[in-house]
N, C-alpha and C positions, 0 to 999 in steps of 0.2 A: 150550368148557368151561373153567372157571376152575380152575387148579391150586390146591390147598389144602395148607397145611402146618400141623400142630398140635403144640403142646408140651403134654404131659400133666403134671399135678401129681403130686408125691409122689416124685420122683427126686432124685438128689444134685445138689449145686451145679453140677457140671460137665457134667451130662448133659441136664437138662431143668428145667422150672419147679418151684421149691420153693414149696409152699403152706403158709403159716403162718396159722392162724386164731386171733385173739385179739380178743375182743369186750368192749365195755363200758368201755373206757379213756377217761377224761376227757382231752381234748387241747386244749381252748380255753376261752375265757370262755363259750362257748355250749354246752359239753358235747358237741361233735361227737365221735363215737367212731371210733377206729381199728379196722378189722376184720381185714385180712390183707394179705399181700404176695405178688406173683408175681415170680420171678426168671427172666429170659430170658437164657440163655447167649449169649455173643458169638461163639461158633463156628458159629452157625446161618447159613443162607443165606436171602436173600429170593427173590422169584419173578421177578426181572428177566431172569436167564439161568440155565441149568441146567448148562452144560458146564464152568464154572469155579467156584472158590471163592476169592475174593480180597477183601482189605479194601476196595479202592476200586472194586470191580466189583459184588459182591453180598453182602458181609458184612452180616448183620442187626444193624447198630449204629445209634446215634444215633436210635433209634426215636421218642422222645417229646420232640423239640424243641418240638413242640406236640401236643395231643391233642384230638380232637373226637368227640363222640357224635352220630350221626344216629339220633334216637329214632324216626323214622318207618319206617326200614328196619332198625333194631336192628343197626347195624354201626358200627364205630369207624374213625377215621383217626389214624395216627401219623406225624407229619411228621419226615423227616430234614432235617438242615441241609446245609451245603456239603460235608460228607463228611469222611473221615479226613484228618488233617494240617493242618487249619485254613486251607484255601485255597491250599495249595501242592502238592496232589496232585489230578490230574484225577478228577472224580467227577460222573456224571450225576445231577442232583438228582431227588428222588422223594418220594412219599408212600405209606405202607403202609396197605392196607385190611385190617381184621381183625375177627373176631368174638370175643366174650368171654361166658362164662357168669357171670351175677350172680344169686346166690341171692335170691329175692324176699322171703325172711323175714329173713335175717341180713345181706344185702349182701355176702357173701363172693364174691370173684372167683376164677375158675378157667378153665382150658382156653382160653388165648390161641391163636387159630387164624388164621394168615395166609391171607387170601383172594386178594389181588392186590397187585402192585407197580406203581404208576402213575408213569411217567417224565414230567417236564415238558419240553415241546418247543415250538418255534416254527418254522413253515414247514418241518417235517421235521428240524430240527436240535435237539439236546439243549441245554437249559440246563445249565451246568456250574458246579461249586463253586470252580474256580480263580479267584483274584482277577483283576481287570481287567487288571493289568499282565502277568500270566503268560498269560492267555487271549487278550487282544486286543493286547498289545504297547504299551498306552497306559493310563496311570493315569486319564486323563480320559474314557475310553470304557467305558461300562457293558456294552454288548453283551449277550451271553448269560451273563455272570457272574451268579451267583444264590446267595444265602445265605438260603434260606427258614427262617423262624422262627415265623410265625404262620399259622393255618389256620382257615377257616370255610367252611361250605357255604351257598350262596345258596338262596333259596326255590325257584328253578328247577333246583337240582341242580348248578350250576356251583361252582367252588372259588375262594375269595379267599385269596391267599397273600401274606403280608408278608415283606419281605426287608431284610437289614441293609446290604448294599453300597450301595444307592441313597441313602437308604432308599426302597423302592418298595412298592407294592401292585399285584399283578397278578391278573387274572381268567383262569381256565382252564376249559375244558370238562371234563366228567367223565372223559374219556380222557387228560387232561393237556395238551391243545393250547391254546396261548396265544390269548386273545381280545382283551385290551386292558390298558393300564396306566393307573392313576389318576395324576392330576397332583400330584406331590409339591410341597408349599409350598417356595418358594425359600429360606426361612431355614433349612431342614433339610438342604439339599444341600451336601455337603462341598466347600469351596473353599480353595485356597491363593492368597490375594489374589483375583484375578479368574479364576483357572484352576480348572477342575473337577479334583478329585483324590479318587478313590474308594478309594485304597489306604493312603496315609500317615496318621499320627496327628499330634498336637501335637508340636513347634511348627510343623511344616510346614502342617498344616491350621489355618486361622485362623477359619473360620466353618462352620456346619452341624453335622451329627451327629458324634460322636466315632467314631474307627475301631472297627469291630466292635461298635458300640453303636447300631445303627439300629432299625428297627421290629421289636421282639422279640415283640410280641403283636398279634393282630387279632381283632375280634369284630363281630357284626352286631346292630343293634337287632332286637327280635322280629319286626317286620314286614318286615325286610330293606331298609328305605329308607335307613338310615344305617349306615356302617361306621366303626369306631373302631380306630385303630392307635396303639400306645403305644411310644415310644422306650424303650430299655433304660436309658439314663442321660441326663443333661443334655446340651445342645448344647455343643460344644467350648469356646465362648467365653462361656457364660452362667454366670458364677460370680465369686467374688472374684478379683481380679487377672486377670480375663478367662479364668479356667480353670474349665471345667465340672466337672472332676474334684473341685472343692472344694464343689460345690453339691448340694442335695437335689432340685432342681426339674426334673422331667421333663415333656415335652410329650405330651399326649394329643390326637391329631388326629382331628377328625370329618370324614367325607366324605359326600357325597350319592352313593349308589350308581348313580343314574340318570345323572348327569353325570360322575362320577368326579372332581369338583372338591372341594377342602376347603372346609368351611363354618364351622369354628371350631377353636380350639386352647385347651386347658385345661391347668392345672398340677396334676400329681400329685407330691406330696412323699414321697420314700422316708423311712424311719425315720432319725432322726439317729444318727450314729456314736457319740455319747456314750451314748445309750440302749442301743445294741447292745453297746458296750464294757462296760457295767455287767453284762452277762450273761456276759462272758468272765472266767474266773478270773485274778486278778493284772492286771498292766498290760503285760507283755512282748509280748503278742500283740494289743494294741489296734490298731484301725484308725486310720490317721493322717489328717490333714486332707485330703491329696490323694487318699485312698482313698474318701472319702465318695461322690463322684460317679463312681467308676470300679470299685470292688470291691463296691459295694452297688447293686443295681438290680432291675429287674423281669424276669419270664420269661413271663408269660401273663396274659391278660385274658379274662373271660367276661361277657357282658351278662346281667343278671337281668331287666331290663325297660328301658324307655326312658331311665331316669335312674340306675339302680343297676347296679354291676358287681362281680365278684370279681377281684382282682389278686393274682397270685403274686409275692412279693418275696423276694429271697434275697441272701446274700453269695456270695463265690467260694471258699468253703472247704468241705471235706468230701472224701469218697472220690471220686477222679477221676484222670485221667492225670498231673496234677501232684502228687498226694498219694494214691498208691494204697492206703495203709494207714490213711489218715484221722488223721494225727498233729496237724494244726493244729486248734485249737478253733473250732467253728462258733458264729457269733453270731446268724444270722438265716435261717430258712426259714419264711416265714409267708404266710398268705392274708389279705388285707384286703377288707372290703366298702366300696366307695366310692359317693359320691352326687354327681352333677353339679349338683344343685339349688343355685343361688346362685353357682356358680363363674364366674369372669370369663373372657371370651373374650380371649386374649392374642395373637391372630393378628398384630396390628400393634404389639405391645409387646415390646421387647428386655429381656432380663434380664441383659445383659452388665455386668460390673463389680461385682456384688454377689451374695452368697448369699441376701440378703433379698428378698422380693417388694416391688415398688413399692407405694406407698400406694394403697389402694383395690382392689388385686388380691386376689381370694379364690381359693385352690386348691380342688380337690374335697375334700369331707370324707371321712374314712376311720375305720373301726373294725376291731378285730381279729376275724377270723372263725375262723381255725384256726392254731395253732402246730404246724407239721409237725415241726420238730426235737424239740419236747417230746414229741409223740406217738410218734415213733420211739424215742427214748431211753427213754421210759417203758415201752416194750415190748421192751427189750433189743436194739434194732436200731441199727446204725451209720448215719450220715447221709451220703448221697451229696452231692457238690458241686452238680451241675446238676439240680436239681428244676425242670423246665421245662414239662411238660405238665400241664394242668388241665382237667377236664371234669365237668359235672354229668351223671351217668349216669341209668339208668332209675329210675322211681318204684317204690318197694317196696310190699309188701302193706299195711303199716301207715301208708302215706301219707308216709313219709320218702323220701329220695333217696340213691342211691349217688353218692359224690363220688370221682373218680379223680385221682391225681397220678402222673406218670411222669417218668423220668429220661432225660437225654441223656448217654451214656457216652463220647462223642467217638470211638466205634468202637474204644476202647481203644488209640488211636494218639496219639503225642506231637504237640504243636502248638507248635513252637519258632519259627515264623515264616519258616523257610527251611532249606535244606539237607536232609540225610537225616532221615527220620522213622522211628520204631520202634514196634513193638507193645509194649504195657505189660502185663506179667504179674504176678500177685500171688496169695498164699495167705491174705491178710488180715493177715499180720504182717511179711512181707518182700515185696520186689518186684524185678523184673528187666526190662530192656529188651532185646528181641531183634529181629532183622530182620523186617520185615513179612511175614506169611504163613509164618513158620517156627514150629515147635512151641514152646510154653512149656516151661520146665524142669519136671521131674517134680514134681507136687504144686501147681503154680501154674497159674492160668487167666487168660484175658483178663477185664477188668472187665466184669461183666454189666450188663444193663438191668433196672431195677426198676419195677414198677407197684404202687401202693399203693391199697387200697380203704378208704374211710371211709364213715360213715353219718351223714347230717344230717337232722334232723326237718323236717317241713313248716314248722314255726314258724321254724326257723333259716333256711329259704329262703323265708320269706314274701315275696310279691311277685314270685316267679319266674314269668316268662312264657316258655314254651317257644318256640323259633324257629318262624316260619311256614314252611310248605312248600307249594308248588303241586303238588297231586296229579297223577300221571300219568293220562292217560285210560285207563279200563278197556276191556276188549274190548266190553262191552255199550254203553258210552258211544260207542265208535268206530262200532259198527253203527248206533246211533241217529243219529249225525251223518251217516253215509252215506245212511241212509234219508231224512233231512231234505233232504239235498242233491238226491237223486233227485226228491223231492216238489217242491222249488223249481224244478227244471228243467221239470216238467210243468205248473206252474201259475204264472200271473202274479199279483202282488199289487197 
């Protein structure tokens, strides 16, 4: 029997999910409407263990580092990342399986119900969120260090999970057991000279992905033959002055799911900081040149068909453990629709030394699909920092679709890179840091997780092809196969 935990709507901020229904708000160039939000308190527990309640054991935090809807079984998956503390606290990595009610007429979401907590394991040992130096005693040994950020379900029911440490793509069975690793292209692997280094950032790292900027999103082509993994930001050396943090150019890697080998790399360009700065009042809080490819990046990707995708792009501002009351002005929380048609395969092309693309290189094309920040502020809601989960939900009665966006609250624990970490408490106007697993001051609460419901018409999602699934044999089909087997034993052909 699977244990079930449910949060009911209509209670206070600190007790259970708050349901706010607001329909008909124009939130993008395509008039996608914001419907409502669910607030999931951070003092809840997942289903991994029952005898304790601790931040790095079973606190229900970081739920939506990615979000996936299995439309064939009408269940959802919320991916946790490396856990509280940002890689310096031990945490067995996992994915949460849950159900959700979606009103077939309005698209309103309610009744988040946790069904299962699935731990990622290999040969009986848990993958862990500790960075490779702390877990393995060696910065160049990845081992079981795992920072999962992207999640997709294969046609056969297996899980594909992308990771930032490697960056890596792993395949797991439905019970979380490791099956295989895809082959990461060599130009993405972080190195210090000729030495592997999965921990440090620039200037120690001289090539490969930036620290904590690996495969942030993963998705499958509708038939499951291709997997796409998107880096959060540019490679560490691919930009002006050989600094990726100055560049807009991210790599989208295509893999063959049969072989696990990469077959192409394309360039996705995040929005320029100048355009983002234009949306921020004044100039005191503008993003600098070295924040272009570091503080602005992507968080999720979803395939619409073989060529088109939705990509969630965001800055690093908003309500979170570094800014619990949301004081810093937000510049970008957006979803873009992209198209690979005509994009150049840059697998063998280096972008080092310049922010501009080489002559003849074409990036993917993109257009605005949804301005999340505008949608939330237009409806009187504050903007969380880490909007990271994105999913196309069920088809509604009028032919439109539910679109879901979820947050990663970092378990409401500080991420200072080392030393003692603390729980972050807030009442929305003030904040306090307390020892992990100790009560917040009266009137303050741990930062919650948010799940937002939107509604998009069939026209806005024109061309969407739901992912393929291999159906499980039914009882009748099984009996027919047994009968055929018995028949074949009795008769020669």
